[in-house]
C-alpha positions as CSV (number, residue, x, y, z in Angstrom):
1,X,21.3,10.4,17.5
2,X,19.8,7.3,16.0
3,X,19.1,3.7,17.4
4,X,19.8,2.7,14.0
5,X,23.0,2.4,12.2
6,X,22.9,3.8,8.8
7,X,25.1,1.2,7.6
8,X,22.9,-1.3,8.6
9,X,19.7,-0.3,6.9
10,X,20.8,-1.5,3.3
11,X,20.7,0.2,-0.3
12,X,16.8,0.6,-0.1
13,X,16.6,1.8,3.7
14,X,19.0,4.2,2.9
15,X,17.6,5.7,-0.2
16,X,14.4,6.0,1.6
17,X,15.6,7.6,4.6
18,X,17.8,10.0,3.0
19,X,15.2,10.6,-0.5
20,X,12.3,12.7,-0.9
21,X,11.7,16.7,-1.2
22,X,13.2,18.5,2.0
23,X,11.4,21.3,4.2
24,X,12.6,24.1,2.0
25,X,11.3,22.6,-1.3
26,X,7.6,21.1,0.5
27,X,7.3,25.2,1.3
28,X,8.2,26.8,-1.8
29,X,5.7,24.1,-3.6
30,X,3.2,24.3,-1.6
31,X,3.7,28.1,-0.8
32,X,3.2,28.0,2.4
33,X,5.9,26.6,5.9
34,X,6.2,23.0,5.8
35,X,7.3,20.7,8.0
36,X,10.6,18.3,7.3
37,X,9.0,14.8,6.8
38,X,10.3,12.2,9.0
39,X,11.2,8.9,7.6
40,X,12.4,5.7,10.0
41,X,13.5,2.4,8.9
42,X,15.5,-0.8,10.2
43,X,17.1,-3.2,7.9
44,X,17.9,-6.7,8.2
45,X,21.5,-6.1,9.5
46,X,20.0,-3.6,11.8
47,X,18.8,-6.8,14.5
48,X,18.0,-10.3,14.3
49,X,14.6,-10.3,14.0
50,X,11.3,-9.1,12.6
51,X,10.0,-7.8,16.3
52,X,13.7,-6.4,17.7
53,X,13.4,-4.4,13.7
54,X,10.1,-3.1,14.8
55,X,11.2,-2.1,18.1
56,X,13.8,-0.4,16.6
57,X,11.1,1.7,14.1
58,X,9.4,2.5,17.5
59,X,12.1,3.4,19.7
60,X,13.0,5.9,15.9
61,X,9.2,7.0,16.7
62,X,9.8,8.2,19.9
63,X,13.3,9.5,19.6
64,X,12.0,12.3,16.3
65,X,8.4,12.9,18.9
66,X,6.5,11.1,15.6
67,X,3.5,11.6,18.1
68,X,3.6,15.4,16.9
69,X,2.7,14.8,13.5
70,X,-0.9,14.6,11.9
71,X,0.1,11.3,11.0
72,X,2.6,8.6,10.8
73,X,1.9,6.0,7.3
74,X,3.1,2.4,7.8
75,X,4.5,0.7,4.9
76,X,5.2,-2.8,4.4
77,X,8.3,-3.1,2.2
78,X,8.7,-5.6,-1.2
79,X,10.8,-8.1,-1.8
80,X,14.7,-6.3,-1.2
81,X,13.1,-3.5,1.4
82,X,11.8,-1.7,-1.6
83,X,9.7,1.4,-0.7
84,X,8.2,3.0,-3.8
85,X,9.0,6.8,-3.1
86,X,6.2,8.2,-5.4
87,X,4.5,6.8,-2.5
88,X,6.0,8.5,0.7
89,X,6.6,11.4,-1.2
90,X,2.8,11.8,-2.1
91,X,1.7,11.9,1.5
92,X,4.1,14.0,2.6
93,X,3.5,16.7,0.2
94,X,-0.6,16.0,1.0
95,X,0.2,16.5,4.8
96,X,3.1,19.6,3.8
97,X,5.8,17.4,5.6
98,X,3.3,16.8,8.7
99,X,4.3,13.2,8.8
100,X,6.6,10.4,9.6
101,X,6.7,6.8,7.4
102,X,8.5,3.8,8.4
103,X,9.5,0.2,6.9
104,X,11.8,-2.7,7.8
105,X,13.5,-5.1,5.6
106,X,13.0,-8.3,5.7
107,X,14.6,-10.4,2.7
108,X,17.3,-9.5,0.4
109,X,15.3,-11.2,-2.8
110,X,13.5,-9.8,-5.7
111,X,9.8,-9.3,-4.9
112,X,9.3,-12.1,-8.0
113,X,10.8,-14.3,-5.6
114,X,10.0,-13.4,-2.8
115,X,6.0,-14.1,-4.1
116,X,6.9,-17.3,-4.6
117,X,9.0,-18.6,-1.9
118,X,9.0,-15.9,0.9
119,X,5.4,-14.8,1.2
120,X,5.3,-16.0,5.2
121,X,8.3,-13.8,6.2
122,X,6.5,-10.7,4.2
123,X,3.4,-11.1,6.3
124,X,5.4,-12.1,9.3
125,X,7.5,-8.9,8.8
126,X,4.5,-6.6,8.0
127,X,2.5,-8.0,10.4
128,X,5.2,-7.6,13.1
129,X,5.5,-3.8,12.2
130,X,2.0,-2.6,11.8
131,X,1.1,-4.1,15.5
132,X,4.5,-2.7,17.0
133,X,3.2,1.1,15.5
134,X,-0.3,0.3,16.6
135,X,0.7,-0.3,20.4
136,X,3.5,2.6,20.2
137,X,0.1,4.7,19.5
138,X,-2.1,3.2,22.2
139,X,0.2,3.4,24.6
140,X,0.8,7.6,24.6
141,X,0.3,9.0,27.9
142,X,-3.3,10.7,28.2
143,X,-3.3,14.1,27.2
144,X,-0.7,13.2,24.5
145,X,-1.3,13.9,20.9
146,X,-2.2,10.8,18.8
147,X,-1.6,10.8,15.0
148,X,-3.5,9.3,12.5
149,X,-2.0,5.8,11.4
150,X,-2.1,4.9,7.6
151,X,-1.3,1.9,6.1
152,X,0.0,1.9,2.6
153,X,1.2,-1.0,0.6
154,X,2.1,-2.1,-3.1
155,X,2.0,-5.7,-4.7
156,X,3.7,-8.0,-2.5
157,X,3.5,-5.1,0.4
158,X,0.0,-5.4,0.5
159,X,0.3,-8.9,1.5
160,X,2.1,-7.9,4.0
161,X,-0.2,-5.5,5.4
162,X,-3.2,-7.7,5.2
163,X,-1.4,-10.4,7.2
164,X,-1.9,-8.0,11.1
165,X,-5.5,-7.8,10.2
166,X,-8.5,-10.3,10.5
167,X,-10.7,-8.8,8.1
168,X,-12.2,-5.6,6.8
169,X,-13.6,-5.1,10.4
170,X,-10.8,-5.4,11.8
171,X,-8.8,-3.1,9.6
172,X,-11.2,-0.1,10.1
173,X,-11.1,-1.0,13.8
174,X,-7.0,-0.5,13.8
175,X,-6.3,2.0,11.7
176,X,-7.5,5.6,10.3
177,X,-7.4,4.7,6.7
178,X,-5.5,2.2,3.9
179,X,-4.2,2.5,0.5
180,X,-3.4,-0.8,-1.7
181,X,-2.0,-0.5,-5.2
182,X,-1.5,-3.8,-7.4
183,X,-2.9,-6.4,-4.1
184,X,-1.9,-10.0,-5.6
185,X,-5.0,-12.5,-5.9
186,X,-3.5,-14.6,-3.3
187,X,-4.1,-12.0,-0.5
188,X,-6.7,-13.3,1.8
189,X,-8.7,-10.4,3.0
190,X,-8.9,-8.7,-0.9
191,X,-9.8,-12.1,-1.9
192,X,-12.7,-12.6,0.2
193,X,-14.0,-8.9,-0.5
194,X,-14.0,-10.0,-4.4
195,X,-15.8,-13.2,-4.0
196,X,-18.2,-11.6,-1.6
197,X,-19.1,-8.4,-4.2
198,X,-22.7,-6.9,-4.4
199,X,-24.8,-9.1,-7.2
200,X,-24.4,-7.4,-10.5
201,X,-20.7,-5.5,-10.3
202,X,-17.6,-7.5,-11.5
203,X,-14.3,-9.0,-10.4
204,X,-12.6,-5.9,-11.9
205,X,-14.9,-3.5,-10.6
206,X,-16.6,-4.5,-7.2
207,X,-18.6,-3.3,-4.9
208,X,-18.5,-4.5,-1.8
209,X,-21.9,-3.5,0.8
210,X,-22.9,-0.9,-1.6
211,X,-19.1,0.6,-1.0
212,X,-19.8,1.8,2.7
213,X,-16.5,0.2,4.1
214,X,-13.9,-0.6,1.6
215,X,-13.7,0.6,-2.0
216,X,-12.2,-0.8,-5.4
217,X,-10.8,1.9,-8.5
218,X,-9.4,1.6,-11.4
219,X,-8.7,4.8,-10.8
220,X,-9.1,6.8,-7.4
221,X,-9.5,10.1,-9.3
222,X,-12.3,9.4,-9.8
223,X,-13.5,9.3,-6.1
224,X,-12.9,12.3,-5.7
225,X,-16.0,13.6,-7.2
226,X,-18.1,11.1,-6.2
227,X,-21.1,11.7,-3.3
228,X,-22.2,8.3,-2.6
229,X,-21.9,7.6,1.3
230,X,-18.5,6.3,2.6
231,X,-18.1,5.5,6.1
232,X,-14.8,6.6,7.0
233,X,-11.7,5.2,7.7
234,X,-11.2,4.8,4.1
235,X,-9.7,1.4,2.7
236,X,-8.8,1.8,-0.8
237,X,-7.4,-1.3,-3.7
238,X,-6.6,0.2,-6.9
239,X,-6.2,-2.6,-9.3
240,X,-6.1,-3.0,-13.2
241,X,-7.8,-5.1,-15.3
242,X,-4.8,-5.2,-17.0
243,X,-2.2,-6.5,-14.4
244,X,-1.4,-9.5,-14.5
245,X,-0.2,-9.4,-10.7
246,X,-3.8,-9.0,-9.2
247,X,-5.4,-11.8,-11.6
248,X,-2.5,-14.7,-12.1
249,X,-3.5,-18.1,-9.9
250,X,-2.7,-21.2,-10.2
251,X,-6.7,-21.6,-10.8
252,X,-6.2,-20.6,-14.1
253,X,-4.6,-23.6,-15.0
254,X,-8.2,-25.5,-14.9
255,X,-10.6,-23.1,-13.9
256,X,-12.2,-19.9,-15.9
257,X,-11.7,-17.2,-13.9
258,X,-14.6,-14.4,-13.3
259,X,-13.0,-12.0,-14.9
260,X,-13.0,-13.6,-18.0
261,X,-16.4,-14.7,-17.6
262,X,-17.7,-10.7,-17.6
263,X,-17.4,-8.1,-19.7
264,X,-13.9,-6.9,-20.4
265,X,-12.5,-4.1,-17.6
266,X,-10.2,-1.3,-18.5
267,X,-7.4,-1.5,-21.2
268,X,-8.0,-5.7,-21.4
269,X,-8.1,-7.1,-24.8
270,X,-11.9,-8.1,-25.7
271,X,-11.0,-11.0,-27.5
272,X,-9.1,-12.7,-25.1
273,X,-11.2,-16.3,-23.9
274,X,-10.2,-18.5,-21.7
275,X,-8.7,-21.8,-23.0
276,X,-7.4,-24.5,-20.0
277,X,-3.6,-24.4,-19.3
278,X,-3.0,-22.2,-22.0
279,X,-4.2,-19.3,-20.3
280,X,-2.5,-20.0,-17.1
281,X,1.1,-19.5,-19.1
282,X,-0.7,-16.4,-21.2
283,X,-1.1,-14.8,-17.8
284,X,2.4,-16.2,-16.6
285,X,4.1,-15.1,-19.5
286,X,2.3,-11.3,-18.7
287,X,4.0,-11.2,-15.5
288,X,7.4,-10.6,-17.0
289,X,6.4,-7.6,-18.7
290,X,3.8,-6.1,-15.8
291,X,5.5,-2.8,-15.6
292,X,6.4,-2.5,-19.2
293,X,3.9,-0.5,-20.4
294,X,2.3,2.6,-19.7
295,X,1.3,4.3,-16.5
296,X,-2.5,3.4,-15.3
297,X,-2.1,0.3,-17.1
298,X,-0.3,-3.1,-16.0
299,X,1.3,-2.8,-12.8
300,X,2.0,0.8,-13.4
301,X,0.6,2.8,-10.7
302,X,2.6,5.9,-9.7
303,X,0.7,8.1,-11.4
304,X,-2.2,7.3,-9.1
305,X,-0.6,6.8,-6.0
306,X,-1.3,11.0,-5.1
307,X,-5.1,10.5,-5.5
308,X,-5.1,7.4,-3.6
309,X,-3.6,9.3,-0.8
310,X,-6.3,12.2,-1.2
311,X,-8.8,9.8,-1.4
312,X,-7.6,7.5,1.7
313,X,-7.0,10.8,4.1
314,X,-9.8,13.3,2.6
315,X,-7.4,15.6,1.7
316,X,-9.9,18.9,1.8
317,X,-9.3,21.5,-1.1
318,X,-7.6,18.6,-3.2
319,X,-8.6,19.3,-7.2
320,X,-7.6,19.1,-10.6
321,X,-5.8,22.5,-10.1
322,X,-4.2,21.5,-7.3
323,X,-2.7,18.5,-9.0
């Protein structure tokens, strides 16, 4: 009954909608009845424009009665339309399947090429998808259950997600939580928050407005037991001091960055220092091996997604034993 042809989803879209844990396996893992998660997607071949693809996703939200779910997760994709399967599966596990996850494809290009040449297309697609789903929830008839809306993004997907908002206030007024992993330094909102961080805090572990509105973390597991005030909705950036995707910028050619003028963040070699031009090429070379190390370092965030979701959604009873 879908309005989207399975063959038009593209390879990544077909993998996404057919993947993940099904209801019987979720129930077995959780030890209690779970629901069958909803996964919705529109590929490049599904419609000609970002707006049209987003409209198809909204039709699918209505067809599947997604408003009955506890939450809807919007995932602007990266490059070829990839959605990290760990990100979707983690929120499905935490919610017992009571969630709908949506995405759209905007390009055939790998993420690194999209980052260099296709960023506007990524932003346009992210903006169209988020605005369409936000408007869908707002248009639900009075008395209808309104699901929580969450936004997830990874790497270039964080930039696509940020494009839908004017700033941190707009984010907090529009959705019920955000989890963004490995944001590139070219992200407009991320960069403004880091630049305006509280005095005495570092670029790799910034604190903005005493952590009341948004937080940055190397490891979101540490936030599970942090009792300092954090006003919902929770907006969380997870970033590694060793992730070249986060710290690479053309400015490295001639300007020493703040992260090389402060004590080294977790995992960064303490002997690293700034050299004009050379540091730019050093970090550029690191981009090619950003996912070549261990989880929790570089551009590898898979093992931290579950804790990130538990933090953003304020999932009660989530502790080390559950993990």
